[in-house]
ROPABA-128915 format. One record per residue (C-alpha): residue in three letters; z, x, y. Coordinates in Angstrom, 1 decimal. Example, Ala and Ser with C-alpha at 12.3 -4.5 7.8 and 13.67 -1.06 7.14 Angstrom:
node zapa = ala	pz = 7.8	px = 12.3	py = -4.5
node zapa = ser	pz = 7.1	px = 13.7	py = -1.1
This chain:
node zapa = met	pz = 7.2	px = -20.9	py = -16.7
node zapa = ser	pz = 6.1	px = -17.6	py = -15.0
node zapa = ala	pz = 3.6	px = -15.4	py = -17.0
node zapa = pro	pz = 4.8	px = -11.7	py = -17.9
node zapa = ile	pz = 3.6	px = -8.9	py = -15.7
node zapa = tyr	pz = 0.9	px = -7.0	py = -17.3
node zapa = val	pz = -0.9	px = -3.8	py = -16.0
node zapa = glu	pz = -3.4	px = -1.7	py = -17.7
node zapa = thr	pz = -5.5	px = 1.5	py = -16.8
node zapa = thr	pz = -7.4	px = 4.3	py = -18.5
node zapa = val	pz = -6.4	px = 7.7	py = -17.6
node zapa = asn	pz = -8.6	px = 10.9	py = -18.4
node zapa = gly	pz = -5.6	px = 12.6	py = -20.2
node zapa = thr	pz = -4.1	px = 12.8	py = -23.8
node zapa = val	pz = -1.3	px = 10.4	py = -24.9
node zapa = glu	pz = 1.1	px = 13.5	py = -24.9
node zapa = glu	pz = 0.3	px = 14.3	py = -21.2
node zapa = leu	pz = 0.8	px = 10.7	py = -20.2
node zapa = trp	pz = 4.0	px = 10.3	py = -22.2
node zapa = glu	pz = 5.5	px = 13.5	py = -20.7
node zapa = ala	pz = 4.7	px = 12.3	py = -17.1
node zapa = ser	pz = 5.9	px = 8.8	py = -17.6
node zapa = gln	pz = 9.1	px = 9.3	py = -19.9
node zapa = gln	pz = 10.7	px = 12.2	py = -18.1
node zapa = pro	pz = 12.8	px = 10.9	py = -15.5
node zapa = his	pz = 12.2	px = 13.6	py = -12.8
node zapa = leu	pz = 8.4	px = 12.9	py = -13.2
node zapa = his	pz = 8.6	px = 9.2	py = -13.6
node zapa = glu	pz = 10.5	px = 8.6	py = -10.4
node zapa = gln	pz = 7.9	px = 10.6	py = -8.3
node zapa = trp	pz = 5.2	px = 8.0	py = -9.1
node zapa = asp	pz = 6.6	px = 4.7	py = -9.7
node zapa = val	pz = 7.2	px = 2.8	py = -6.5
node zapa = arg	pz = 9.8	px = 0.7	py = -8.2
node zapa = phe	pz = 12.3	px = 3.4	py = -8.6
node zapa = ser	pz = 13.9	px = 5.8	py = -6.4
node zapa = ser	pz = 15.8	px = 7.6	py = -9.1
node zapa = ile	pz = 16.2	px = 7.5	py = -12.8
node zapa = thr	pz = 19.0	px = 9.2	py = -14.6
node zapa = tyr	pz = 19.1	px = 9.7	py = -18.6
node zapa = arg	pz = 22.7	px = 9.4	py = -20.1
node zapa = pro	pz = 23.8	px = 11.9	py = -22.8
node zapa = lys	pz = 23.4	px = 10.5	py = -26.3
node zapa = glu	pz = 26.0	px = 10.8	py = -28.9
node zapa = arg	pz = 23.7	px = 10.8	py = -31.8
node zapa = glu	pz = 19.8	px = 11.8	py = -31.8
node zapa = asn	pz = 18.7	px = 8.5	py = -33.1
node zapa = asp	pz = 20.8	px = 6.4	py = -30.5
node zapa = pro	pz = 18.9	px = 4.4	py = -28.0
node zapa = gln	pz = 18.3	px = 6.3	py = -24.8
node zapa = leu	pz = 20.6	px = 4.9	py = -22.0
node zapa = phe	pz = 19.7	px = 5.4	py = -18.3
node zapa = thr	pz = 20.6	px = 4.1	py = -14.8
node zapa = tyr	pz = 18.1	px = 3.6	py = -12.0
node zapa = glu	pz = 18.2	px = 3.2	py = -8.2
node zapa = thr	pz = 15.8	px = 1.5	py = -5.9
node zapa = thr	pz = 16.0	px = 1.8	py = -2.1
node zapa = val	pz = 15.0	px = -1.5	py = -0.7
node zapa = ile	pz = 15.2	px = -0.4	py = 2.9
node zapa = pro	pz = 17.2	px = 2.6	py = 4.3
node zapa = gly	pz = 20.8	px = 1.9	py = 3.7
node zapa = ile	pz = 20.4	px = -0.8	py = 0.9
node zapa = thr	pz = 20.1	px = 0.4	py = -2.8
node zapa = val	pz = 19.9	px = -1.6	py = -5.9
node zapa = ser	pz = 21.4	px = 0.0	py = -8.9
node zapa = gly	pz = 20.7	px = -0.9	py = -12.5
node zapa = trp	pz = 21.1	px = 0.0	py = -16.1
node zapa = gly	pz = 18.3	px = 0.5	py = -18.9
node zapa = arg	pz = 18.1	px = 1.1	py = -22.5
node zapa = ser	pz = 15.0	px = 2.4	py = -24.5
node zapa = val	pz = 15.5	px = 0.4	py = -27.6
node zapa = gly	pz = 12.8	px = 2.0	py = -29.7
node zapa = asn	pz = 9.8	px = 4.3	py = -29.7
node zapa = tyr	pz = 7.1	px = 3.7	py = -32.2
node zapa = lys	pz = 4.2	px = 6.1	py = -33.0
node zapa = gly	pz = 1.2	px = 4.5	py = -34.6
node zapa = glu	pz = -1.2	px = 5.8	py = -37.3
node zapa = asp	pz = -4.0	px = 5.8	py = -34.7
node zapa = gly	pz = -2.0	px = 8.2	py = -32.4
node zapa = ser	pz = -0.8	px = 5.6	py = -30.0
node zapa = arg	pz = 2.7	px = 5.3	py = -28.8
node zapa = thr	pz = 5.0	px = 2.6	py = -27.7
node zapa = ser	pz = 8.2	px = 2.7	py = -25.8
node zapa = ser	pz = 10.3	px = -0.5	py = -25.5
node zapa = leu	pz = 12.6	px = -1.2	py = -22.8
node zapa = his	pz = 15.8	px = -3.3	py = -22.0
node zapa = phe	pz = 16.9	px = -3.4	py = -18.3
node zapa = gly	pz = 19.0	px = -5.2	py = -15.7
node zapa = thr	pz = 21.4	px = -5.1	py = -12.9
node zapa = thr	pz = 24.5	px = -7.0	py = -11.9
node zapa = gln	pz = 24.0	px = -6.7	py = -8.1
node zapa = lys	pz = 23.2	px = -10.1	py = -6.6
node zapa = ile	pz = 20.9	px = -8.6	py = -3.9
node zapa = ser	pz = 18.4	px = -7.8	py = -6.7
node zapa = pro	pz = 16.0	px = -10.6	py = -7.7
node zapa = ile	pz = 16.0	px = -9.3	py = -11.3
node zapa = lys	pz = 19.0	px = -10.2	py = -13.5
node zapa = glu	pz = 17.7	px = -8.9	py = -16.8
node zapa = gly	pz = 14.3	px = -8.0	py = -18.4
node zapa = arg	pz = 12.5	px = -6.4	py = -21.4
node zapa = gly	pz = 9.1	px = -5.0	py = -21.6
node zapa = tyr	pz = 7.0	px = -2.1	py = -23.2
node zapa = trp	pz = 4.8	px = 0.8	py = -22.4
node zapa = lys	pz = 1.9	px = 1.5	py = -24.6
node zapa = tyr	pz = -0.3	px = 4.6	py = -24.9
node zapa = ile	pz = -3.5	px = 4.2	py = -26.8
node zapa = pro	pz = -6.0	px = 7.1	py = -27.2
node zapa = thr	pz = -9.7	px = 6.4	py = -26.6
node zapa = asp	pz = -13.0	px = 8.1	py = -26.2
node zapa = his	pz = -12.5	px = 8.3	py = -22.4
node zapa = gly	pz = -8.7	px = 9.3	py = -22.5
node zapa = thr	pz = -5.7	px = 7.2	py = -22.9
node zapa = thr	pz = -5.3	px = 3.5	py = -22.1
node zapa = phe	pz = -1.9	px = 3.1	py = -20.4
node zapa = ile	pz = -0.5	px = -0.5	py = -20.7
node zapa = thr	pz = 2.7	px = -2.1	py = -19.5
node zapa = gln	pz = 4.1	px = -5.7	py = -20.2
node zapa = tyr	pz = 7.5	px = -6.9	py = -19.0
node zapa = asp	pz = 9.2	px = -10.0	py = -18.2
node zapa = phe	pz = 12.6	px = -10.8	py = -16.5
node zapa = asp	pz = 15.0	px = -13.4	py = -15.6
node zapa = ala	pz = 14.9	px = -13.9	py = -11.9
node zapa = arg	pz = 18.2	px = -14.3	py = -10.0
node zapa = trp	pz = 16.3	px = -15.6	py = -7.0
node zapa = gly	pz = 12.8	px = -15.5	py = -5.2
node zapa = asp	pz = 10.8	px = -15.4	py = -8.4
node zapa = arg	pz = 7.8	px = -17.1	py = -6.7
node zapa = trp	pz = 7.2	px = -14.3	py = -4.3
node zapa = phe	pz = 9.0	px = -11.5	py = -6.0
node zapa = arg	pz = 6.9	px = -11.6	py = -9.2
node zapa = pro	pz = 3.5	px = -11.1	py = -7.5
node zapa = leu	pz = 5.1	px = -8.4	py = -5.3
node zapa = ile	pz = 6.6	px = -6.3	py = -8.2
node zapa = gly	pz = 3.4	px = -6.8	py = -10.2
node zapa = trp	pz = 1.4	px = -5.3	py = -7.3
node zapa = gly	pz = 3.7	px = -2.5	py = -6.9
node zapa = thr	pz = 3.5	px = -1.8	py = -10.7
node zapa = ala	pz = -0.5	px = -1.8	py = -10.5
node zapa = leu	pz = -0.3	px = 0.3	py = -7.4
node zapa = ser	pz = 2.1	px = 2.9	py = -9.1
node zapa = phe	pz = -0.3	px = 3.0	py = -12.2
node zapa = asp	pz = -3.2	px = 3.9	py = -9.9
node zapa = val	pz = -1.2	px = 6.7	py = -8.2
node zapa = phe	pz = -0.1	px = 7.9	py = -11.7
node zapa = lys	pz = -3.9	px = 8.0	py = -12.9
node zapa = arg	pz = -5.0	px = 10.0	py = -9.7
node zapa = trp	pz = -2.2	px = 12.3	py = -10.0
node zapa = leu	pz = -3.1	px = 13.4	py = -13.6
node zapa = glu	pz = -6.8	px = 13.4	py = -12.9
node zapa = lys	pz = -7.1	px = 14.8	py = -9.5
node zapa = lys	pz = -3.8	px = 16.6	py = -9.5
node zapa = glu	pz = -2.7	px = 15.1	py = -6.1
node zapa = ala	pz = 1.1	px = 14.7	py = -5.7
node zapa = pro	pz = 2.2	px = 11.0	py = -5.7
node zapa = arg	pz = 4.1	px = 11.7	py = -2.5
node zapa = ser	pz = 0.9	px = 12.7	py = -0.7
node zapa = gln	pz = -1.0	px = 9.7	py = -2.0
node zapa = tyr	pz = 1.8	px = 7.3	py = -0.8
node zapa = met	pz = 1.8	px = 9.0	py = 2.5
node zapa = arg	pz = -2.0	px = 8.5	py = 2.9
node zapa = phe	pz = -1.6	px = 4.9	py = 1.6
node zapa = leu	pz = 1.1	px = 4.1	py = 4.2
node zapa = thr	pz = -0.8	px = 5.9	py = 7.1
node zapa = tyr	pz = -3.9	px = 4.0	py = 6.2
node zapa = trp	pz = -2.4	px = 0.4	py = 6.1
node zapa = leu	pz = -0.1	px = 1.1	py = 9.0
node zapa = leu	pz = -3.3	px = 2.0	py = 11.2
node zapa = thr	pz = -5.0	px = -1.1	py = 9.8
node zapa = phe	pz = -2.3	px = -3.5	py = 10.9
node zapa = phe	pz = -1.9	px = -1.6	py = 14.1
node zapa = phe	pz = -5.5	px = -1.9	py = 15.2
node zapa = ala	pz = -5.7	px = -5.6	py = 14.0
node zapa = phe	pz = -2.7	px = -6.4	py = 16.3
node zapa = ile	pz = -4.2	px = -4.3	py = 19.2
node zapa = trp	pz = -7.4	px = -6.0	py = 19.1
node zapa = met	pz = -6.2	px = -9.6	py = 18.7
node zapa = tyr	pz = -3.5	px = -9.1	py = 21.3
node zapa = his	pz = -5.8	px = -7.9	py = 23.9
node zapa = gly	pz = -8.4	px = -10.5	py = 23.1
node zapa = phe	pz = -5.8	px = -13.3	py = 23.3
node zapa = val	pz = -3.1	px = -12.6	py = 25.7
node zapa = pro	pz = -4.8	px = -11.1	py = 28.8
node zapa = lys	pz = -8.1	px = -12.7	py = 28.1
node zapa = leu	pz = -7.8	px = -16.1	py = 26.7
node zapa = leu	pz = -4.2	px = -17.0	py = 27.3
node zapa = ala	pz = -3.7	px = -15.5	py = 30.8
node zapa = met	pz = -7.3	px = -14.9	py = 32.2
node zapa = his	pz = -5.7	px = -12.1	py = 34.0
node zapa = pro	pz = -7.3	px = -11.3	py = 37.4
node zapa = arg	pz = -7.6	px = -7.7	py = 36.5
node zapa = glu	pz = -9.8	px = -8.6	py = 33.4
node zapa = val	pz = -11.8	px = -11.0	py = 35.6
node zapa = ser	pz = -12.4	px = -8.3	py = 38.3
node zapa = leu	pz = -13.8	px = -5.8	py = 35.7
node zapa = ala	pz = -16.1	px = -8.5	py = 34.3
node zapa = thr	pz = -18.6	px = -8.7	py = 37.0
node zapa = asn	pz = -22.0	px = -9.8	py = 36.0
node zapa = pro	pz = -24.8	px = -11.4	py = 38.4
node zapa = leu	pz = -26.0	px = -13.7	py = 35.5
node zapa = ile	pz = -22.8	px = -14.9	py = 33.9
node zapa = pro	pz = -19.6	px = -16.1	py = 35.6
node zapa = ala	pz = -16.8	px = -13.5	py = 35.2
node zapa = glu	pz = -14.4	px = -16.0	py = 33.6
node zapa = ser	pz = -17.2	px = -16.7	py = 30.9
node zapa = val	pz = -17.6	px = -12.9	py = 30.2
node zapa = val	pz = -13.8	px = -12.6	py = 29.8
node zapa = leu	pz = -13.7	px = -15.6	py = 27.6
node zapa = ile	pz = -16.4	px = -14.2	py = 25.3
node zapa = ala	pz = -14.9	px = -10.7	py = 25.3
node zapa = gly	pz = -11.6	px = -12.3	py = 24.2
node zapa = ile	pz = -13.2	px = -14.1	py = 21.3
node zapa = val	pz = -15.0	px = -11.0	py = 20.2
node zapa = glu	pz = -12.0	px = -8.8	py = 20.3
node zapa = ile	pz = -9.9	px = -11.4	py = 18.3
node zapa = gly	pz = -12.9	px = -11.6	py = 15.8
node zapa = phe	pz = -12.8	px = -7.8	py = 15.5
node zapa = gly	pz = -9.1	px = -7.8	py = 14.9
node zapa = leu	pz = -9.5	px = -10.3	py = 12.1
node zapa = ile	pz = -12.2	px = -8.1	py = 10.4
node zapa = trp	pz = -9.6	px = -5.3	py = 10.3
node zapa = leu	pz = -7.6	px = -7.7	py = 8.0
node zapa = ile	pz = -10.5	px = -9.0	py = 5.9
node zapa = leu	pz = -12.9	px = -6.0	py = 5.4
node zapa = lys	pz = -12.0	px = -3.9	py = 2.2
node zapa = gln	pz = -13.5	px = -0.8	py = 3.4
node zapa = lys	pz = -12.1	px = 0.4	py = 6.8
node zapa = lys	pz = -14.0	px = 3.5	py = 7.1
node zapa = val	pz = -16.9	px = 1.8	py = 9.2
node zapa = leu	pz = -14.3	px = 0.3	py = 11.5
node zapa = phe	pz = -12.9	px = 3.6	py = 12.2
node zapa = leu	pz = -16.2	px = 5.0	py = 12.9
node zapa = leu	pz = -17.1	px = 2.0	py = 15.3
node zapa = gln	pz = -14.1	px = 2.7	py = 17.2
node zapa = met	pz = -14.7	px = 6.3	py = 17.5
node zapa = val	pz = -17.9	px = 5.3	py = 19.4
node zapa = ala	pz = -16.4	px = 2.2	py = 21.2
node zapa = phe	pz = -13.4	px = 3.9	py = 22.9
node zapa = pro	pz = -15.3	px = 6.5	py = 24.9
node zapa = phe	pz = -17.8	px = 3.9	py = 25.9
node zapa = leu	pz = -15.0	px = 1.3	py = 27.1
node zapa = thr	pz = -13.4	px = 4.2	py = 29.0
node zapa = leu	pz = -16.4	px = 5.0	py = 30.7
node zapa = ala	pz = -17.2	px = 1.3	py = 31.5
node zapa = ala	pz = -13.6	px = 0.8	py = 32.9
node zapa = val	pz = -13.8	px = 3.9	py = 35.1
node zapa = ser	pz = -17.4	px = 2.8	py = 36.4
node zapa = ala	pz = -16.1	px = -0.6	py = 37.3
node zapa = asp	pz = -13.1	px = 0.7	py = 39.2
node zapa = leu	pz = -12.2	px = 4.4	py = 39.9
node zapa = gln	pz = -8.7	px = 3.4	py = 40.9
node zapa = val	pz = -7.9	px = 3.0	py = 37.2
node zapa = leu	pz = -7.7	px = 6.9	py = 37.0
node zapa = val	pz = -4.3	px = 6.7	py = 38.9
node zapa = his	pz = -2.8	px = 3.8	py = 37.2
node zapa = pro	pz = 0.3	px = 4.5	py = 35.3
node zapa = phe	pz = -1.3	px = 3.2	py = 32.1
node zapa = ser	pz = -4.8	px = 4.8	py = 32.5
node zapa = pro	pz = -7.5	px = 3.7	py = 30.2
node zapa = ile	pz = -8.3	px = 7.4	py = 29.8
node zapa = thr	pz = -4.9	px = 8.3	py = 28.1
node zapa = tyr	pz = -4.7	px = 4.9	py = 26.4
node zapa = asn	pz = -8.1	px = 5.0	py = 24.7
node zapa = ala	pz = -7.9	px = 8.6	py = 24.1
node zapa = ser	pz = -4.8	px = 7.8	py = 22.0
node zapa = leu	pz = -6.6	px = 5.1	py = 20.2
node zapa = leu	pz = -9.5	px = 7.4	py = 19.6
node zapa = met	pz = -7.3	px = 10.1	py = 18.0
node zapa = leu	pz = -5.7	px = 7.5	py = 15.9
node zapa = ser	pz = -9.3	px = 6.4	py = 14.6
node zapa = val	pz = -10.1	px = 9.9	py = 13.8
node zapa = ile	pz = -6.7	px = 10.1	py = 11.7
node zapa = gly	pz = -7.6	px = 6.8	py = 10.1
node zapa = leu	pz = -11.1	px = 8.1	py = 9.2
node zapa = met	pz = -9.7	px = 11.2	py = 7.7
node zapa = val	pz = -7.2	px = 9.4	py = 5.4
node zapa = ser	pz = -9.5	px = 6.5	py = 4.4
node zapa = gly	pz = -11.7	px = 8.4	py = 1.8
node zapa = asp	pz = -9.6	px = 7.7	py = -1.3
node zapa = ile	pz = -6.8	px = 5.3	py = -1.0
node zapa = pro	pz = -4.7	px = 4.3	py = -4.2
node zapa = ser	pz = -5.2	px = 0.5	py = -5.0
node zapa = ala	pz = -3.5	px = -2.0	py = -7.3
node zapa = arg	pz = -7.0	px = -3.6	py = -7.6
node zapa = ser	pz = -8.2	px = -0.7	py = -9.8
node zapa = cys	pz = -5.9	px = -1.8	py = -12.6
node zapa = lys	pz = -6.4	px = -4.7	py = -15.1
node zapa = arg	pz = -3.9	px = -7.4	py = -14.6
node zapa = ser	pz = -4.2	px = -9.4	py = -17.9
node zapa = pro	pz = -4.7	px = -8.7	py = -21.6
């Protein structure tokens, strides 16, 4: 049986501040990546459970809709608060059929410990979906924490997060592709002609360069802190451009000149360095009680 999803973080703020930012639908939907919109339904009586509907955009054009019920709120003598939820959807495209969970807010000397634990009956895909939604919950909690502590809007945080990781995968692909396809796989004549060396055969130089480039691409996927990689590229791309031009001046008039190509990669490296300073991360949250 799969374990429930548990996420915990401590936020420098009061219980009331966290409660407001997480219980008000127009605020909650800003930071929680699991929801695109949350709408409270009117109550007939003050003490009735709070009913709501939610929507999640899976990809543009495909949206999952569901229902929810806040089945009880509890205020402890120590100042803590708890909100219990029951939720689900009848849409077959949703991996979740129905679930239950809670949010808990515990005052501490350093702010408020914010906890969620929930479980659900999976319609399909529990093996891959459960880790994915657990990661999304933890990422959302870190965005929530940074929003309240640093006053940076969740939208800005997510834009920086997406830019950072898109550039990471882009550069990993660029280096591995250029190391493998034109160098190792094709041993392209153009690569060989540029690898002139009086001491080492050109084919061996191309082979070594291909292995190095593939290794550098893999480092993009392995290294946690990418800032040093962006810096290395800001040095490497001008050097590679000069080396290509020095080896053959004709590259200056080629349709895909290394000047424009490497200048583009240099600018993307600068952008990556600018956004890489403070990226939200699911790793910053505690994932077990």
